[in-house]
C-alpha positions, 0 to 999 in steps of 0.5 A: 499500499505504501508503494502505491501511495509513493508512486502516485505521489511521485507521478503526480509531482512529476506532472505537477513540475513542468506546469510550474516550470512553464508558469516560472520561465514565462512571467513573474509580476510584482505589485509596487509603488512609484517610490519603489521604481528605479530613479530612471524609471520613475523619470521615463514614467512621468515624462510618458504619463504626465497628469494620468492616474496611476492605477498600478505598477508591476515589476515583471521578470519576462523571459529572464528580462526586467521591465515595469508595467505602469496601468494608468486612466486615459478617460475611461480606459485602463491603459498599461505602458511597459518601461525598461530598466532604464526607463525607456518606454517600450509598448502600450496597450488596453489592459481589456484587451490584454486581460482577454488575451490571458484569460483566453490564453489560461483556457488552453 
């Protein structure tokens, strides 16, 4: 009986590891405040967003590279703006679209 339980646990663990590895390898996010951003990133963010209201800031480790996503309210839309570790603006996107893509990706 102990052997069957041990084998079942080993198989379950072996099946779970690739899923955990996949999630960790692709993206890790950490919420933070404006004051926690590196000075160069703060400068880049402030220059780009001007007076928009900051909703949240996330530090992201994607595929081994560090970036920062600043989500702001522009009118009635939440826009995500990505910056590299030097404060360089990389891209922006509508958060509704990004959330939809994540939900669709999670279904598969």
